[in-house]
C-alpha positions in Angstrom: 0.0 0.0 0.0 2.8 2.4 0.9 4.7 1.6 -2.3 1.5 2.1 -4.3 1.0 5.5 -2.8 4.5 6.5 -3.7 4.0 5.3 -7.3 0.7 7.2 -7.6 2.4 10.4 -6.5 5.1 9.9 -9.1 2.4 9.3 -11.7 0.7 12.5 -10.8 4.0 14.4 -11.1 4.6 13.0 -14.5 1.3 13.5 -16.0 0.6 17.1 -14.7 3.1 18.4 -17.3 3.0 16.4 -20.5 3.2 19.2 -23.1 6.3 20.8 -24.6 7.5 24.2 -23.5 9.8 27.0 -24.4 12.1 28.6 -21.9 11.2 32.2 -21.1 13.5 35.0 -22.3 16.4 35.9 -20.1 16.3 39.1 -18.1 18.9 41.1 -16.4 18.1 40.5 -12.8 20.0 43.4 -11.3 17.9 45.6 -9.1 17.9 48.6 -11.3 17.4 47.4 -14.9 15.7 44.7 -16.9 16.8 43.7 -20.4 15.7 40.7 -22.4 17.6 38.2 -24.5 15.8 35.8 -26.8 16.6 32.1 -26.7 15.6 29.3 -29.0 13.2 26.6 -27.8 14.8 24.0 -25.6 14.1 20.3 -24.8 10.7 19.0 -24.0 9.7 18.7 -20.4 9.6 14.9 -20.9 13.4 14.8 -21.5 14.0 17.1 -18.5 12.1 14.9 -16.0 13.9 11.7 -16.8 16.6 12.2 -14.2 14.3 13.0 -11.3 11.9 10.2 -12.1 14.8 7.8 -12.4 16.1 9.0 -8.9 12.6 8.4 -7.4 12.1 5.1 -9.0 15.6 3.8 -8.0 15.0 5.0 -4.4 11.7 3.1 -4.2 13.3 -0.1 -5.5 16.2 0.3 -3.0 14.1 1.2 0.0 14.4 -1.3 3.0 16.6 -3.5 0.8 19.5 -5.4 2.2 21.8 -3.5 -0.1 21.1 -0.1 1.3 21.2 -1.4 4.9 24.6 -2.9 4.2 25.8 0.3 2.5 24.7 2.3 5.5 26.5 0.0 7.9 29.7 0.3 5.8 29.5 4.1 5.7 29.2 4.3 9.5 32.1 1.8 10.0 34.2 4.0 7.7 33.5 7.3 9.5 32.9 5.9 13.0 29.8 5.5 15.1 30.4 8.8 16.8 30.6 10.8 13.6 28.3 13.8 13.2 28.9 16.9 11.1 26.0 19.3 11.2 26.9 21.3 8.1 24.0 19.7 6.2 21.7 22.1 8.1 23.3 24.9 6.1 24.5 23.5 2.8 20.9 22.9 1.8 20.4 26.7 1.6 23.7 27.5 0.0 22.3 27.7 -3.6 19.8 30.3 -2.4 22.7 32.5 -1.1 24.5 32.0 -4.4 21.5 33.0 -6.5 20.8 36.3 -4.6 24.5 37.1 -4.4 24.7 36.7 -8.2 21.7 39.0 -8.5 23.3 41.7 -6.3 26.5 41.5 -8.3 24.5 42.0 -11.6 24.8 38.5 -13.1 22.3 37.9 -15.9 19.6 35.4 -14.9 16.4 34.0 -16.5 14.0 35.8 -14.2 13.6 39.0 -12.2 14.5 38.6 -8.5 10.9 38.7 -7.5 10.0 35.9 -9.9 13.0 33.9 -8.7 11.7 34.2 -5.1 8.2 33.3 -6.2 9.4 30.2 -8.1 11.6 29.2 -5.1 8.7 29.5 -2.7 6.2 27.6 -4.9 8.8 24.9 -5.6 9.6 24.6 -1.9 5.9 24.3 -1.0 5.4 21.5 -3.5 8.6 19.5 -2.7 8.4 19.8 1.0 4.7 19.1 1.0 5.2 15.9 -1.0 8.2 15.0 1.2 6.2 15.5 4.4 3.2 13.5 3.1 5.5 10.6 2.2 7.1 10.7 5.6 3.8 10.3 7.3 2.5 7.6 4.9 5.5 5.4 4.4 6.5 5.4 8.1 10.1 4.2 7.6 12.4 4.1 10.6 15.7 6.0 10.4 19.0 4.0 10.6 20.8 3.2 13.7 17.9 1.7 15.6 16.1 5.1 15.8 12.5 5.2 16.9 11.8 8.1 14.5 9.7 6.7 11.7 10.1 9.7 9.3 13.1 8.6 7.3 11.6 8.4 3.8 12.4 10.7 2.0 15.1 13.0 3.3 13.7 16.5 3.9 17.2 18.1 4.0 18.0 16.5 0.6 14.6 17.6 -0.8 15.3 21.2 0.2 18.9 21.1 -1.1 17.9 19.8 -4.5 15.0 22.2 -4.8 17.2 25.2 -4.1 20.0 23.8 -6.4 17.6 23.3 -9.3 16.1 26.8 -9.0 19.7 28.2 -9.2 20.3 25.9 -12.2 17.1 27.1 -14.0 18.0 30.7 -13.5 21.6 30.7 -14.7 22.0 27.6 -17.0 22.0 29.8 -20.1 24.3 32.5 -18.9 26.7 31.0 -16.4 27.1 27.3 -16.5 29.5 27.1 -13.6 27.2 29.0 -11.3 24.2 27.0 -12.5 25.8 23.7 -11.7 27.5 24.7 -8.5 24.3 24.4 -6.5 24.3 20.7 -7.1 27.7 20.4 -5.3 26.0 21.6 -2.1 23.0 19.4 -2.8 25.0 16.3 -3.2 27.1 17.3 -0.1 23.9 17.6 1.9 22.6 14.2 0.8 25.9 12.5 1.5 26.1 14.1 5.0 22.6 12.8 5.8 23.8 9.3 5.2 27.2 9.8 6.9 25.4 11.3 9.9 23.3 8.2 10.1 20.1 10.2 9.6 19.0 8.6 6.3 19.4 5.7 4.0 20.4 5.9 0.3 16.8 5.5 -0.9 15.7 8.4 1.3 18.3 10.7 -0.3 17.6 9.6 -3.9 13.8 10.1 -3.6 14.3 13.5 -1.8 16.6 14.6 -4.7 14.1 13.5 -7.3 11.2 15.3 -5.6 13.2 18.5 -5.3 14.2 18.5 -8.9 10.9 17.5 -10.3 9.0 20.1 -8.3 11.1 22.9 -9.7 10.7 21.6 -13.2 6.9 21.6 -12.7 6.9 25.2 -11.3 9.0 26.6 -14.2 6.9 24.8 -16.8 3.8 26.7 -15.5 5.6 29.9 -14.7 3.7 31.8 -17.4 0.5 31.2 -15.5 1.6 33.3 -12.5 3.3 36.2 -14.1 2.4 38.9 -11.6 5.4 41.0 -10.5 4.8 44.3 -8.7 8.6 45.1 -8.6 9.5 44.6 -12.3 9.3 48.3 -13.2 10.7 49.7 -10.0 14.3 50.8 -9.6 16.4 50.9 -6.5 15.0 47.7 -4.9 17.5 45.5 -3.0 16.6 42.0 -1.8 18.7 39.4 0.0 18.0 36.3 2.2 19.0 36.2 5.8 19.9 33.1 7.8 20.3 32.5 11.5 20.7 29.4 13.5 17.0 28.8 14.0 15.3 30.8 11.2 15.4 31.9 7.6 14.2 35.3 6.5 14.5 38.0 3.8 15.9 41.5 3.7 14.1 44.1 1.4 15.0 47.7 1.0 14.0 50.6 -1.4 16.2 53.5 -2.4 14.2 56.7 -3.1 
């Protein structure tokens, strides 16, 4: 029943967006100007969802298998039972910092900073919502004899790949190095979740797939939510703020 629920969710993700789409024109996402550059049509959404669907499917097949249990045991033996490195609490947000830092420095992106934020928020709602639902329904125990039955999928990894994919979508046509750099932090986050004995391999794979697929879905339907009250305003500055226990945003206007 739990496996069937997971497969149904994947089916819904796949079939919500079956049509082809064209990437929106690039805009200069600095806070003072907005210029557009035309690009030719890209790949279909079908070709872009192969990787996340493959990650989710592989994770489902590996979940609770002897292979992933053996792998988790080997990883802990390699780093030691007392190993714990809490950097994964921060690396999941690193792509967001990269994106807004690039905006502040004047790097060309696909969208205005307000649209970036809108897409990031919508993608996070979808991905974290799906992740939370699966955690409750699948009821899989974390490794190491934990009594917490919320292992599948990894929420940290879901967030990390959501933020990394938003960064990728925004800069893939103008700065490939920046676009792909977010995945370094995302992979680091997923790896640390396993090394810290918080998640199995399948939890990480499914979390990554959900994060990527959610962003692809939001960008596919981006034209349906085109409202942007800041697009024609100059002197607007925007940046995220992080603390140990919270995440927020800084917004200022120069008159």
